[in-house]
C-alpha positions as CSV (number, residue, x, y, z in Angstrom):
1,M,-7.7,2.1,2.7
2,S,-7.4,4.5,5.6
3,V,-5.7,7.8,4.9
4,I,-4.3,10.3,7.4
5,L,-5.1,13.9,6.8
6,D,-2.9,15.4,4.1
7,Q,-1.0,12.2,3.6
8,A,-0.8,10.2,0.4
9,P,-2.5,6.8,0.2
10,A,-0.4,3.7,0.8
11,A,1.2,1.9,-2.2
12,P,-0.6,-1.2,-3.5
13,A,1.0,-4.5,-2.3
14,G,4.4,-5.0,-3.9
15,R,4.7,-1.5,-5.2
16,V,6.5,1.6,-3.9
17,I,5.2,5.1,-4.4
18,T,8.0,7.6,-5.0
19,P,7.0,10.9,-3.4
20,P,6.9,13.9,-5.8
21,P,10.0,16.0,-5.8
22,G,10.0,18.4,-2.9
23,P,11.1,22.0,-2.7
24,P,14.8,22.8,-2.0
25,A,16.3,21.8,1.3
26,G,14.6,23.5,4.3
27,G,11.2,23.8,2.6
28,S,8.1,21.8,3.2
29,R,6.8,19.1,0.8
30,P,3.6,20.3,-1.1
31,V,0.3,18.8,0.0
32,L,-1.2,16.4,-2.5
33,S,-4.3,17.9,-4.1
34,T,-5.4,15.4,-6.7
35,P,-9.2,15.1,-6.7
36,R,-8.9,11.7,-5.0
37,A,-6.7,13.1,-2.3
38,V,-9.0,16.1,-1.7
39,A,-12.2,13.9,-1.5
40,T,-10.4,11.5,0.9
41,R,-9.1,14.2,3.1
42,V,-12.6,15.6,3.5
43,H,-14.7,12.5,3.9
44,A,-12.3,10.0,5.5
45,N,-10.4,12.4,7.7
46,A,-11.9,15.8,8.4
47,M,-15.5,14.7,8.7
48,P,-14.9,11.8,11.2
49,S,-12.4,13.9,13.1
50,G,-15.0,16.6,14.0
51,A,-12.4,19.3,13.3
52,E,-14.6,22.1,11.9
53,A,-11.7,24.4,11.0
54,V,-9.9,21.6,9.1
55,L,-13.1,20.8,7.2
56,R,-13.8,24.4,6.3
57,R,-10.2,24.8,4.9
58,Q,-10.9,21.9,2.5
59,L,-14.0,23.6,1.0
60,A,-13.9,25.9,-2.1
61,P,-15.4,29.3,-2.1
62,G,-19.0,28.8,-3.3
63,F,-19.0,25.1,-2.0
64,R,-22.4,23.5,-2.6
65,N,-23.6,20.5,-0.6
66,H,-26.5,18.9,-2.5
67,D,-27.7,16.6,0.2
68,V,-28.5,18.7,3.3
69,L,-30.2,18.3,6.6
70,P,-33.7,19.9,6.8
71,G,-33.4,23.6,7.5
72,C,-29.9,23.9,6.1
73,A,-28.8,25.9,3.0
74,G,-26.4,24.1,0.7
75,G,-23.2,25.9,1.5
76,P,-20.3,25.0,3.8
77,D,-22.5,25.3,6.9
78,A,-24.6,22.4,5.6
79,L,-21.6,20.0,5.6
80,V,-20.5,21.3,9.0
81,A,-24.0,20.7,10.3
82,T,-23.9,17.1,9.1
83,M,-20.5,16.6,10.7
84,H,-21.9,17.9,14.1
85,W,-25.0,15.8,13.7
86,F,-22.9,12.7,13.3
87,H,-20.6,13.7,16.2
88,D,-23.7,14.2,18.5
89,A,-24.7,10.6,17.7
90,F,-21.5,8.6,17.2
91,D,-18.2,8.2,19.0
92,E,-15.0,6.6,17.6
93,Q,-15.9,7.4,14.0
94,R,-13.8,5.8,11.3
95,V,-14.2,6.0,7.5
96,E,-12.5,3.5,5.3
97,V,-12.4,4.2,1.6
98,L,-13.3,0.9,-0.1
99,H,-13.2,2.3,-3.7
100,A,-12.3,5.6,-5.2
101,V,-13.0,6.3,-8.9
102,T,-11.9,9.6,-10.5
103,E,-13.0,11.0,-13.8
104,G,-11.6,14.5,-14.4
105,D,-12.7,16.7,-11.5
106,L,-15.2,14.2,-10.1
107,V,-14.5,11.5,-7.5
108,A,-16.8,8.7,-6.5
109,L,-16.1,7.3,-3.0
110,H,-17.5,4.0,-1.7
111,V,-16.8,4.1,2.0
112,A,-17.5,2.0,5.1
113,F,-18.5,4.2,8.0
114,S,-18.0,2.6,11.5
115,A,-18.7,4.1,14.9
116,L,-20.0,3.6,18.4
117,H,-23.7,4.6,18.6
118,S,-23.6,7.0,21.6
119,G,-26.5,9.4,20.9
120,F,-29.9,9.7,19.3
121,F,-29.8,9.3,15.5
122,L,-32.8,9.1,13.1
123,G,-35.0,8.8,16.2
124,V,-33.1,5.7,17.5
125,A,-31.9,5.9,21.1
126,P,-28.2,5.2,21.8
127,S,-27.5,1.5,21.7
128,H,-23.8,1.8,22.7
129,R,-22.9,-0.8,20.1
130,R,-20.4,-0.6,17.2
131,F,-21.8,-0.7,13.7
132,T,-20.6,-0.3,10.1
133,V,-22.6,0.9,7.1
134,R,-21.6,1.8,3.6
135,E,-22.1,5.1,1.8
136,M,-21.5,6.6,-1.6
137,H,-20.2,10.1,-2.0
138,L,-19.7,12.0,-5.3
139,V,-17.4,15.0,-5.0
140,R,-16.4,17.7,-7.5
141,V,-13.0,19.2,-6.9
142,A,-11.9,22.7,-8.1
143,D,-8.4,24.2,-7.5
144,G,-7.5,21.6,-4.9
145,L,-10.7,22.1,-2.8
146,E,-14.0,20.3,-2.6
147,A,-16.5,22.4,-4.6
148,E,-19.6,20.2,-4.6
149,H,-20.8,17.1,-2.7
150,W,-23.6,14.5,-3.1
151,V,-24.1,11.6,-0.8
152,M,-26.3,8.5,-0.9
153,R,-27.0,6.7,2.4
154,D,-29.2,3.6,2.7
155,Q,-31.6,4.9,5.4
156,V,-33.2,1.5,5.9
157,W,-29.8,-0.2,6.4
158,W,-28.8,2.6,8.9
159,E,-31.9,2.0,11.0
160,H,-31.5,-1.8,10.8
161,E,-27.9,-1.5,12.1
162,L,-28.8,0.9,14.9
163,R,-31.8,-1.1,16.1
164,R,-30.2,-4.6,16.0
């Protein structure tokens, strides 16, 4: 499933999603802020877009990134640094949400990340080839914003895909 920033996911085959009631005529429709929608906006839209301001607006005060690059603290700057790290190495990024499981304020995302390898990454020179790898993200949402983030990437698979 691919989702456009601040847009609800598509209905499953054969079903229609009725939008939530909107405000009176002339007003704007409220942005969906379910935990799943928040996690998807951040990791399938804001991160691959490279839009730092959009990403920062999706993070809660006191946001904590638990899987950070060396030399980064765990706040919003850590997630922004990861976004820039990816944008230095990959063009045409796309994240497809394969599975999303929500329990309370936690969301587990199983995603397929695809891109064009255009810069150095993990010590691997640009191959100028497309690739796809899978990742797992765990997100905690508070008050409609991402409050905590964990990620698990298969480093061996990443290197295999980049070197092939």
